[in-house]
C-alpha positions in Angstrom: 70.2 162.7 51.0 68.9 161.2 47.7 70.3 157.8 46.9 71.0 158.7 43.2 73.1 161.6 41.9 70.8 163.8 39.8 72.7 166.7 38.3 69.7 168.4 36.6 67.9 168.8 39.9 70.9 169.7 42.0 72.3 172.3 39.6 69.0 174.1 39.1 68.6 174.1 42.9 71.9 175.7 43.7 72.0 178.2 40.9 68.7 179.5 42.2 70.1 179.6 45.7 73.2 181.5 44.6 71.1 184.1 42.7 68.7 184.7 45.6 71.5 184.9 48.2 73.7 187.2 46.1 76.6 184.9 46.9 78.9 186.1 44.2 78.4 189.8 44.7 81.5 191.7 45.8 82.4 195.2 46.9 85.5 197.3 47.5 85.2 197.6 51.3 88.6 197.6 52.9 90.2 194.2 52.7 93.9 193.5 52.6 93.6 190.4 50.5 92.1 191.3 47.2 92.2 189.1 44.1 91.1 190.1 40.6 90.5 187.1 38.4 89.5 187.7 34.8 88.9 185.7 31.7 89.0 187.4 28.3 85.4 188.3 27.6 83.6 186.8 24.6 82.1 188.1 21.4 78.4 187.5 21.6 78.4 185.1 18.8 75.3 183.2 19.7 76.5 180.2 21.6 79.3 179.4 23.9 81.6 176.7 22.6 83.9 174.2 24.3 86.8 176.7 24.2 84.7 179.1 26.2 83.7 176.4 28.6 87.3 175.4 29.2 88.6 178.9 29.6 85.8 180.0 32.0 86.0 176.8 34.0 89.7 177.3 34.6 89.0 180.8 35.8 86.1 179.8 38.0 88.1 177.2 39.8 90.8 179.8 40.7 88.2 182.4 41.7 86.4 180.0 44.1 89.7 178.7 45.5 90.9 182.2 46.3 87.6 183.1 47.9 87.8 180.1 50.2 91.3 181.2 51.1 89.9 184.5 52.4 90.5 186.8 49.4 88.1 189.4 48.4 87.6 188.2 44.8 86.5 190.2 41.8 85.3 187.8 39.1 83.3 189.7 36.4 81.9 188.9 33.0 80.8 191.1 30.0 80.5 191.2 26.3 83.0 192.4 23.6 79.9 193.4 21.5 81.1 195.9 18.9 83.0 195.1 15.7 83.1 193.3 12.4 82.4 189.8 13.7 79.1 190.7 15.1 78.2 192.9 12.1 79.1 190.2 9.5 77.2 187.5 11.4 74.1 189.8 11.6 74.2 190.4 7.9 74.6 186.7 7.1 71.6 186.0 9.3 69.6 188.9 7.7 69.1 190.8 10.9 70.4 194.0 12.4 73.6 194.0 14.4 72.0 195.5 17.5 69.2 192.9 17.5 71.6 190.1 16.8 74.0 191.2 19.5 71.5 191.7 22.3 69.6 188.5 21.5 72.9 186.6 21.6 74.0 188.2 24.9 70.7 187.1 26.5 71.2 183.5 25.3 74.9 183.3 26.2 74.3 184.7 29.6 71.8 181.9 30.3 74.4 179.4 29.1 77.1 180.8 31.4 74.8 180.8 34.4 73.9 177.2 33.7 77.6 176.3 34.0 77.6 177.7 37.5 80.3 180.2 37.1 80.8 182.5 40.1 80.4 185.8 38.2 79.2 189.0 39.9 76.6 189.7 37.3 75.9 193.1 38.8 79.2 194.2 37.1 78.3 193.0 33.7 79.3 195.4 30.9 78.3 195.5 27.2 80.7 197.5 25.1 78.1 198.5 22.4 76.0 200.3 25.0 76.4 204.2 25.2 77.1 204.1 28.9 80.3 202.2 28.0 81.5 203.8 24.7 80.7 207.3 25.8 83.8 207.2 28.0 85.8 205.7 25.2 84.9 208.7 23.2 85.9 211.0 26.1 89.3 209.2 26.3 89.8 209.7 22.6 89.3 213.5 23.0 91.8 213.5 25.8 94.3 211.5 23.7 93.7 213.9 20.8 94.3 216.9 23.1 97.6 215.3 24.3 98.7 214.4 20.8 98.3 210.6 21.2 95.5 210.5 18.6 96.0 211.9 15.1 94.9 211.5 11.5 97.0 210.9 8.5 96.8 209.4 5.0 98.4 206.0 4.6 98.3 202.7 2.9 96.2 200.2 4.7 95.1 196.6 4.4 91.7 196.9 2.7 89.1 194.1 2.4 86.6 194.9 -0.4 84.3 192.1 0.8 84.1 193.5 4.4 84.5 197.1 3.3 86.9 198.0 6.0 90.6 198.4 7.0 92.3 195.5 8.7 95.3 195.4 11.0 98.3 193.5 9.8 97.5 190.8 12.3 94.1 190.4 10.8 95.5 189.5 7.4 96.4 185.8 7.0 98.3 184.7 3.9 97.0 187.8 2.1 93.4 187.0 3.0 90.9 188.6 5.4 90.8 186.8 8.7 87.0 187.0 8.8 85.7 186.4 5.2 88.7 184.7 3.6 88.7 187.1 0.6 91.8 188.8 -0.8 93.1 191.9 0.9 94.7 194.8 -1.1 96.6 197.9 -0.2 94.6 201.1 -0.3 95.5 204.7 0.5 93.0 206.2 3.0 92.9 208.9 5.7 93.0 207.1 9.0 92.9 207.8 12.7 95.9 206.5 14.7 96.9 206.1 18.3 100.6 206.9 18.9 101.6 203.6 20.5 105.2 204.0 19.1 105.8 206.7 21.8 105.6 203.8 24.3 107.6 201.3 22.3 110.7 201.4 24.5 108.8 201.2 27.7 106.6 198.4 26.4 109.7 196.5 25.4 111.6 197.1 28.6 108.8 195.8 30.8 108.4 192.6 28.8 111.3 191.3 31.0 109.4 192.3 34.1 106.3 190.3 33.4 107.4 187.4 35.5 103.9 185.9 35.7 103.5 185.7 31.9 104.4 182.7 29.7 107.8 183.3 28.1 106.5 182.6 24.6 104.0 185.5 24.9 106.6 188.0 26.1 108.9 186.8 23.3 106.1 187.4 20.7 105.6 190.9 22.0 109.3 191.6 21.9 109.5 190.4 18.3 106.5 192.5 17.4 107.9 195.7 19.0 111.1 194.8 17.2 113.8 197.1 18.4 116.8 197.6 16.2 119.9 199.8 16.9 121.7 201.4 13.9 121.9 204.6 12.0 119.7 206.8 9.7 121.5 207.9 6.6 120.2 210.5 4.1 120.6 209.9 0.4 119.9 213.0 -1.7 117.9 212.5 -5.0 119.8 213.6 -8.1 118.4 216.8 -9.7 115.6 217.0 -7.2 115.1 218.8 -3.8 114.3 215.4 -2.2 116.2 213.2 0.3 115.6 209.5 0.9 116.2 208.7 4.6 117.3 205.1 5.2 117.5 203.2 8.5 120.1 200.5 8.6 121.7 198.3 11.3 124.6 197.7 8.8 126.1 201.1 8.4 129.4 199.3 8.1 128.4 198.4 4.6 127.2 201.8 3.3 130.3 202.1 1.1 128.9 199.0 -0.8 125.4 200.4 -1.4 124.9 200.4 -5.2 121.2 200.9 -5.6 118.1 202.0 -3.6 114.8 200.2 -3.1 111.6 201.9 -2.0 108.5 200.2 -0.8 105.7 200.4 -3.4 103.7 202.4 -0.8 106.5 204.9 -0.2 105.3 208.5 -1.0 108.3 209.2 -3.2 107.7 206.3 -5.7 105.1 208.0 -7.8 106.7 211.4 -7.4 110.1 210.1 -8.7 108.6 208.3 -11.7 106.1 211.0 -12.7 106.9 212.2 -16.2 109.5 209.6 -16.9 109.3 206.7 -19.4 109.0 204.4 -16.3 105.8 205.9 -14.9 103.5 203.4 -16.5 105.6 200.4 -15.4 105.8 201.8 -11.8 102.0 202.3 -11.6 101.3 198.8 -12.9 103.8 197.3 -10.4 102.2 199.2 -7.5 98.8 197.9 -8.5 100.2 194.3 -8.7 101.9 194.5 -5.3 98.8 196.0 -3.7 97.1 192.6 -4.1 99.9 190.7 -2.3 100.2 189.9 1.3 102.6 192.5 2.6 103.6 190.8 5.8 107.2 190.0 6.7 106.5 186.3 6.7 104.9 186.4 3.3 107.8 188.4 1.8 110.2 185.5 2.7 108.4 183.3 0.1 108.2 185.8 -2.7 110.6 186.0 -5.6 112.4 189.4 -5.3 111.1 191.7 -8.0 111.0 195.5 -8.7 110.8 198.3 -11.2 113.3 201.2 -11.9 111.6 204.5 -11.0 113.6 206.5 -13.5 115.4 208.4 -10.7 118.8 208.2 -9.1 120.1 209.1 -5.7 123.6 209.7 -4.4 125.5 207.6 -1.9 126.7 210.3 0.5 129.9 208.5 1.4 131.0 207.4 -2.1 129.3 209.8 -4.4 128.1 206.9 -6.5 124.9 207.4 -8.5 122.5 204.7 -7.3 119.4 203.8 -9.3 116.2 204.0 -7.3 113.9 201.0 -7.6 110.5 200.2 -6.1 110.7 196.6 -4.9 108.3 194.1 -3.4 110.7 193.2 -0.5 110.9 196.8 0.8 108.2 197.4 3.5 106.8 200.6 4.9 106.4 198.7 8.1 110.2 198.6 8.7 112.5 201.5 9.1 111.6 204.3 6.7 110.3 202.2 3.9 113.6 202.6 2.0 116.4 200.1 1.7 120.0 201.0 0.9 120.9 197.8 -1.0 124.3 196.3 -0.5 124.2 193.1 -2.7 127.7 191.8 -1.6 126.6 191.5 2.0 122.8 190.9 2.0 121.3 187.8 0.3 118.0 189.6 -0.6 119.9 192.4 -2.2 122.3 189.9 -3.9 119.4 188.0 -5.5 117.9 191.3 -6.7 121.2 192.6 -8.1 121.8 189.3 -10.0 118.3 189.4 -11.5 118.5 193.0 -12.7 122.3 193.2 -13.5 123.2 195.7 -10.9 126.7 196.4 -9.5 128.1 194.4 -6.6 130.9 196.0 -4.5 132.6 194.2 -1.7 133.3 196.2 1.4 133.8 193.4 4.1 136.5 190.9 3.4 136.3 187.5 5.1 139.3 186.5 7.3 140.6 183.7 5.2 140.0 184.7 1.5 139.3 187.4 -1.0 135.9 187.8 -2.7 135.4 188.3 -6.4 131.9 189.8 -7.3 131.9 187.9 -10.6 132.4 184.5 -8.8 130.2 185.0 -5.8 127.3 182.5 -5.5 125.8 184.2 -2.5 126.2 187.3 -0.3 128.8 187.3 2.5 127.1 188.4 5.7 129.8 187.4 8.2 132.4 189.3 10.1 135.6 190.6 8.5 137.8 193.5 7.6 136.6 196.7 5.9 137.8 197.2 2.3 136.8 199.7 -0.4 135.6 201.9 2.5 137.9 204.9 2.4 139.4 205.8 5.8 137.8 202.8 7.4 139.8 200.2 5.4 141.5 197.6 7.6 139.1 198.0 10.5 137.0 195.1 11.8 133.5 195.7 10.5 131.8 195.2 13.9 134.1 197.8 15.4 133.4 200.1 12.4 129.7 200.2 13.1 130.0 202.9 15.9 132.9 204.8 14.1 130.9 205.1 10.9 127.8 206.2 12.8 129.8 208.9 14.5 131.3 210.0 11.2 127.8 210.3 9.6 126.8 212.6 12.5 130.0 214.7 12.1 129.3 215.2 8.4 125.6 216.0 9.0 124.5 213.2 6.7 123.1 210.8 9.3 122.9 209.9 13.0 122.8 207.0 15.4 119.2 206.0 15.9 116.9 203.3 17.1 114.1 201.9 15.0 111.1 199.8 16.0 109.1 197.4 13.9 106.0 198.5 15.9 103.8 201.0 14.0 101.2 203.4 15.3 97.8 201.7 15.9 95.4 202.5 13.1 92.0 202.5 14.8 89.7 203.7 11.9 87.2 201.2 10.6 84.9 202.0 7.7 82.1 199.9 9.2 78.8 200.7 11.0 78.9 198.6 14.1 81.4 200.4 16.3 82.0 203.3 18.5 81.7 206.6 16.6 85.0 208.6 16.5 84.2 212.0 18.3 85.6 214.3 15.6 83.9 216.9 13.4 84.8 218.0 9.9 84.2 221.7 9.3 84.7 223.6 6.0 86.2 226.6 7.9 88.0 225.0 10.8 89.1 221.7 9.3 88.9 218.7 11.7 88.1 219.6 15.3 87.2 217.5 18.3 83.6 217.2 19.4 82.5 219.1 22.4 82.6 217.1 25.6 79.0 218.0 26.4 77.9 216.2 23.2 79.4 212.9 24.4 78.2 210.3 23.9 77.9 210.6 20.1 75.3 207.9 19.7 75.5 205.2 17.1 72.1 205.1 15.5 70.8 201.6 16.2 68.0 201.9 13.8 70.2 202.5 10.8 69.5 200.2 7.8 72.4 198.2 6.5 73.7 198.5 2.9 74.8 195.8 0.5 78.3 194.5 0.8 78.8 195.6 4.4 79.2 199.3 3.4 78.6 201.6 6.4 75.3 203.5 6.3 76.5 206.3 8.6 77.7 208.7 5.8 74.2 208.5 4.3 72.4 209.4 7.5 71.9 213.2 7.7 70.6 213.0 11.2 73.9 211.4 12.2 76.4 213.3 10.1 74.9 216.9 10.2 76.1 218.9 13.2 77.4 222.3 14.2 81.1 223.0 14.4 82.0 223.1 18.0 84.6 225.7 17.2 83.0 228.3 14.9 79.3 227.3 15.1 78.8 226.6 11.4 75.7 224.4 11.0 77.0 222.5 7.9 79.7 220.6 9.6 79.8 216.8 9.5 80.6 214.1 12.0 83.4 211.6 11.4 81.8 208.4 10.0 84.7 206.0 10.7 84.2 203.9 13.9 86.8 202.7 16.3 88.6 199.3 16.0 86.9 196.8 18.3 90.3 196.3 20.1 89.8 199.8 21.6 86.9 198.5 23.7 88.8 195.5 24.9 91.9 197.6 25.9 90.3 199.1 29.0 87.2 197.0 29.9 89.1 195.4 32.9 89.2 198.9 34.5 85.5 199.5 33.9 84.6 196.3 35.7 85.9 197.9 38.9 83.0 200.4 38.8 80.7 199.5 35.9 77.9 201.9 36.9 80.1 204.9 37.5 78.7 208.0 35.7 81.4 210.6 36.3 84.1 209.2 34.2 85.7 206.0 32.8 85.7 204.5 36.3 85.9 205.3 39.9 89.6 205.8 40.6 89.3 204.6 44.2 87.8 201.3 43.0 90.4 200.9 40.3 93.3 201.6 42.7 91.9 198.9 44.9 91.4 196.2 42.3 94.0 196.8 39.7 96.1 195.3 38.4 94.4 192.1 37.4 96.0 189.4 39.5 95.3 186.5 37.0 94.2 186.9 33.4 93.2 183.9 31.3 92.7 183.6 27.6 93.9 182.3 24.3 97.4 182.7 23.0 96.0 184.1 19.7 95.6 187.4 21.6 99.3 187.5 22.6 100.1 190.5 20.3 97.1 192.6 19.5 94.9 192.6 22.5 97.5 192.2 25.2 99.9 194.8 23.7 97.1 197.3 23.2 95.9 196.8 26.8 99.4 197.4 28.1 99.6 200.6 25.9 96.2 201.9 27.1 97.0 201.3 30.7 100.1 203.5 30.2 98.0 206.2 28.6 95.6 206.1 31.5 98.5 206.3 34.0 100.0 209.4 32.2 96.5 211.0 32.4 96.5 210.4 36.1 93.6 208.0 36.0 95.3 204.8 37.3 98.4 204.1 39.4 99.6 200.9 37.7 101.5 200.6 34.5 101.0 196.9 33.7 97.4 195.7 33.6 97.9 192.0 34.2 100.2 190.5 36.8 99.9 186.9 35.8 98.7 185.5 32.4 97.6 182.0 31.6 97.1 181.1 27.9 95.0 177.9 27.8 95.3 175.3 25.0 92.7 174.6 22.4 90.0 172.0 22.5 90.5 169.5 19.7 88.6 166.7 18.2 89.1 164.3 15.2 87.4 165.4 12.0 85.0 163.0 10.2 84.0 163.4 6.6 81.8 161.6 4.0 82.9 161.2 0.4 79.5 162.7 -0.7 78.7 165.2 2.0 82.0 166.5 3.2 82.7 167.2 6.9 80.1 165.8 9.3 78.9 166.9 12.7 79.3 164.2 15.4 75.6 163.7 15.5 75.6 163.0 11.8 77.8 159.9 12.3 76.3 156.5 13.1 78.5 154.4 15.3 78.4 150.7 14.3 80.3 147.8 15.7 83.2 147.8 13.3 82.8 151.1 11.4 81.2 154.5 11.3 78.8 155.6 8.6 77.2 158.8 7.4 73.6 159.2 8.6 72.7 161.0 5.4 73.7 158.3 2.9 75.1 155.3 4.7 78.6 155.5 3.3 81.5 154.7 5.5 83.1 157.9 6.8 86.7 158.9 6.8 88.2 159.7 10.1 90.7 162.6 9.8 93.3 164.0 12.2 92.6 165.6 15.5 92.3 169.4 15.0 91.0 172.5 16.8 87.3 172.4 17.1 85.8 174.6 14.4 82.4 175.1 12.8 84.0 174.9 9.3 85.2 171.4 9.9 82.2 170.5 12.0 84.3 168.7 14.6 82.5 170.6 17.4 80.6 169.5 20.5 77.7 171.6 21.6 78.1 172.3 25.3 74.3 172.2 25.6 74.3 168.5 24.7 76.8 167.8 27.5 74.8 169.9 30.0 71.6 168.0 29.2 73.1 164.6 29.3 75.7 164.9 32.1 75.3 168.3 33.8 77.5 171.2 34.3 79.7 169.6 36.9 80.7 166.7 34.8 81.4 169.0 31.9 83.6 171.1 34.1 85.4 168.1 35.6 86.3 166.7 32.1 87.6 170.1 30.9 90.0 170.2 33.9 91.0 166.6 34.1 91.7 165.8 30.5 94.9 167.9 30.2 96.9 170.7 32.0 95.3 174.1 31.0 98.2 175.3 28.9 98.1 172.2 26.7 95.5 171.3 24.0 92.6 169.2 25.2 91.6 166.3 23.0 87.9 165.6 23.2 86.9 162.1 24.5 83.4 160.8 25.1 84.9 158.2 27.3 86.6 160.9 29.4 83.3 162.7 29.9 81.6 159.4 31.0 84.5 158.6 33.3 84.0 162.0 35.0 80.4 161.3 35.5 81.2 157.9 37.0 83.7 159.4 39.4 81.1 161.9 40.7 78.6 159.1 41.1 81.2 157.1 43.1 81.8 160.0 45.4 78.1 160.4 45.9 77.8 156.7 46.9 80.7 157.1 49.2 79.1 159.9 51.2 75.8 158.0 51.2 77.7 155.0 52.7 79.2 156.9 55.6 76.7 159.6 56.3 75.1 157.8 59.2 78.5 157.1 60.8 79.7 160.7 60.5 76.4 162.6 60.8 76.7 163.4 64.5 80.4 164.0 64.9 83.0 166.6 64.2 86.1 166.2 62.0 89.1 164.7 63.9 91.8 167.4 64.3 94.2 165.7 66.8 97.7 164.6 66.6 98.5 161.7 64.2 100.1 159.7 67.0 96.6 159.3 68.6 95.6 157.1 65.7 96.6 153.6 64.7 96.6 151.4 61.6 94.2 152.2 58.8 92.8 155.3 60.5 96.3 156.8 60.9 97.0 156.0 57.2 93.7 157.6 56.1 94.4 160.7 58.2 97.9 161.0 56.8 96.6 160.5 53.2 93.9 163.2 53.7 96.5 165.7 54.7 98.7 164.7 51.8 95.8 165.2 49.4 95.1 168.6 50.8 98.8 169.5 50.4 98.8 168.2 46.8 95.6 169.8 45.6 96.6 173.2 47.2 100.0 173.2 45.6 98.6 172.1 42.2 96.1 174.9 42.1 98.2 177.6 43.7 101.5 177.2 42.0 100.8 175.3 38.7 97.1 175.4 37.8 97.5 171.6 37.2 93.9 170.7 38.0 94.3 167.3 36.4 96.8 166.1 39.0 94.8 167.7 41.7 91.7 165.7 40.7 93.8 162.6 40.5 94.9 163.1 44.1 91.3 163.3 45.2 90.5 160.2 43.3 93.2 158.3 45.2 91.8 159.5 48.5 88.4 158.3 47.5 89.8 154.9 46.5 91.5 154.6 49.9 88.2 155.2 51.8 86.4 152.7 49.6 89.1 150.1 50.6 88.3 150.7 54.3 84.9 149.1 54.3 85.9 146.8 57.2 87.9 149.4 59.1 88.1 148.5 62.8 86.0 150.5 65.2 87.8 153.0 67.3 86.6 156.1 69.2 88.3 158.3 66.6 86.8 156.5 63.6 83.8 158.7 62.9 85.9 161.9 63.2 88.6 160.7 60.9 86.1 159.5 58.3 84.3 162.8 58.5 87.6 164.7 58.2 88.4 162.8 55.0 84.9 163.2 53.5 84.7 166.9 54.3 88.1 167.4 52.8 87.0 165.6 49.6 84.0 167.9 49.3 86.0 171.1 50.0 88.7 170.2 47.6 86.2 169.4 44.9 84.1 172.4 45.5 85.8 174.9 43.1 85.8 172.2 40.4 82.2 170.8 40.8 80.4 173.4 42.8 76.8 172.3 42.6 77.7 168.7 43.5 79.8 169.9 46.4 77.1 172.2 47.7 74.6 169.3 47.8 77.0 167.0 49.7 78.0 169.8 52.1 74.4 170.3 52.9 73.8 166.6 53.2 76.5 166.2 55.9 74.8 168.9 58.0 76.1 172.3 57.0 73.6 175.2 56.6 75.8 177.7 54.7 77.4 177.5 51.3 80.6 175.5 50.9 82.1 178.5 49.2 81.8 180.4 52.6 83.9 177.7 54.2 87.7 178.1 54.6 90.0 176.1 52.3 91.3 173.1 54.2 94.8 173.4 55.7 97.1 170.5 56.0 99.3 169.6 59.0 103.0 169.2 58.1 103.6 166.7 60.8 100.8 164.5 59.4 102.4 164.4 56.0 105.4 162.3 57.3 105.2 158.5 57.0 106.0 157.0 60.3 105.9 153.6 58.8 107.4 152.2 55.6 106.3 149.3 53.4 108.9 146.6 53.0 108.7 144.0 50.2 109.9 140.4 51.0 111.4 138.4 48.1 112.7 134.8 48.1 115.2 134.3 45.3 114.0 137.5 43.7 110.3 136.6 43.7 107.7 138.5 45.7 106.6 136.4 48.6 105.3 138.9 51.2 105.0 142.5 52.5 105.1 144.1 55.9 105.0 147.6 57.5 107.7 148.7 59.9 108.7 151.9 61.7 110.4 154.3 59.3 113.4 154.6 61.7 114.0 150.8 61.8 117.6 149.8 61.0 118.8 147.1 58.6 119.1 144.5 61.3 115.5 145.1 62.5 114.2 144.9 58.9 116.2 141.7 58.3 114.8 140.1 61.4 111.2 141.0 60.6 111.6 139.7 57.0 112.9 136.3 58.2 109.9 135.9 60.6 107.4 136.7 57.9 104.9 133.8 57.6 104.7 133.9 53.8 108.5 134.0 53.5 108.9 131.0 55.9 106.6 128.9 53.7 108.8 129.4 50.7 112.1 128.9 52.6 111.0 125.7 54.1 114.0 123.5 55.2 116.3 125.0 52.6 119.6 126.7 53.7 119.6 130.5 53.6 122.8 131.6 51.7 122.4 135.3 52.3 119.9 138.1 53.0 120.1 141.3 51.0 118.5 144.4 52.5 117.7 147.3 50.2 117.2 150.0 52.7 113.6 151.2 53.0 112.5 149.1 50.1 112.9 145.4 50.1 114.6 142.3 51.6 115.7 139.5 49.2 116.3 136.1 50.9 118.6 133.9 48.8 118.2 130.1 49.4 
């Protein structure tokens, strides 16, 4: 065994060994104990960052731990390679998305292998390869056949800069999540997946995801957004049109005095056409199209609208209600129409006050009357119905169901449930994505591609156009095709590509049989491995990716392709990696390597000015507070990097970067290395002690007990809480105890007890610092990988302290300590304290007034 710990040599050695031996390869041969561990796969952005390192290290620890426990562990890795991020990055770097993506994959794969992650690389998938997306196209055809995929014209979030549609979640404060440019509303024909058909089931099962963080299931519940109420139909005056409205406050319908439609509502232009309001309405629609249309953004906007020139009729009161288009009405909620009741809704109240509209009170508070002219705000509380015809005098909460039933009896409405969730728009007007397998025919309309034509290949030699515009519609060799229905040879392929979230909604099933050529996956393999036992990734994917994955798994189940309904049994959302920002007055944010550390200050390497240290924030390239993992690997090695990521904070919390923390991790490994070197000659030719604790005495007994306690602590911390930081702390304590036993008395059991403790340290550290542990395991005489060794098991009887430490005080000051049997009574403890040599020295000839025994803790001798 080398005297000095050399991570560069050790890590290269063991990574080569693992590759040659195929240590991490796994198969579906019958095993009762399977465990599917998965981290969210990355975009091939070019380099792994510290967020990747932390995420994948957490997963690797669990995968190795489970394997040592005897589980058949599936731990795969792949690349979420399609989509706008890769395409935009390629354009910015003046290269082709295909070349950019594949080059980055090669580089990132090397980085991940250098970290020592236990991936079965034979199962690697790349979503931009035809062997992957061909089955995605096949599934689209099956969903179209079933009615789960359809096309319609709708308003969408459009980014002119990126030349594509964005999901609501990809719009942040009215700006594109990728380029930061303003997003506007645009009407386009789009392909959709009918996720709303599964809304009730997705919501119901949120309460059954016991292994998920509560904050994530709550976010999904809120996004699905179930509301129970009534749909009421308001006929338009002098037109053969009806405005359907969903409301949860049907008790207030008698107080509805005007109607508000979302600017995107299909009736807005129709109702205003030919009126003197048409110009104002069109200008308002254009203005609103440039605003952030999210619910959150609406809360901060001043309520404004424009009269459409049309009126509708309140079906219960007969009142003529002016129809407005208003910025607070959203197509994303209900039907895109709001029956406005200003007396009992603050938003409607503000709008009515601004535009001088009628306010009618229909719910009277218990203790006073309301005067519309004197009201300063809407009354939204409980009360008695007034001005509500036959429902006067009824409590408004009770009236909810009665009015809903009345609407059904009259044929003007019905009880209904509404969801905030909208169907998933998957069309993207970009090049780098999976082609949608549909054909446009002048005779037949839009028809599905023939299955024998799958995959419809994305031409990887297509030249890119300015501004991110897709070249597909300009490529005759891609667009021109025969109609699969009538055979016309002037049909055209669909040029929209699929949203990148489609690829990530089923990749975990494909990992189960990545080379399968007869379908999406081998059902036998999927039935064996699925669901994923532990999924790990960022909380930023709590809504989009996780919800879409749950939806896709339900679609696959309904098609008879999988048995499970929920794809992920347990979910861990790890915290962010954070670091302080540093900026220069002249050069803005600085990378860490651009800062010169001086004795009393830090300066900019570019100009010498003293820098400004900002707050600790998530590592980001824009603020340059990033640490390149390669620098850590070169200086400290993979194991130290892994150790720091796990020790600095529990996985669900943010991790604050600390150079001192990294150095501390390296020092600890060096200390363990020296420890093994110190004892290797003593323990080299023996076996671990595995007898009863009663056979040992003194320090050996204490070490044996502490080793079992450490095994128990580390096992519980990994198994139940993923608190790797406290697990590492426990191992550190055990190391300290062995160091304190340099002069341990010789006994026949000594070599065996020391070996047991040393072996336990190596085994417990092996999932965390695998290369380091492999080298030490080999050094103490083992010929096979430490990963093939069973996880250590603790003895319950060895965890019990059979001695207790008693502190001796004289007049409240510490004067001595002693160990005594844990079953000793107070008299025995008192007698032992009075005979303590140190205590006798301080008592001298003085009279003892009293002796206070605090059971199992201390004895205070008062003189």
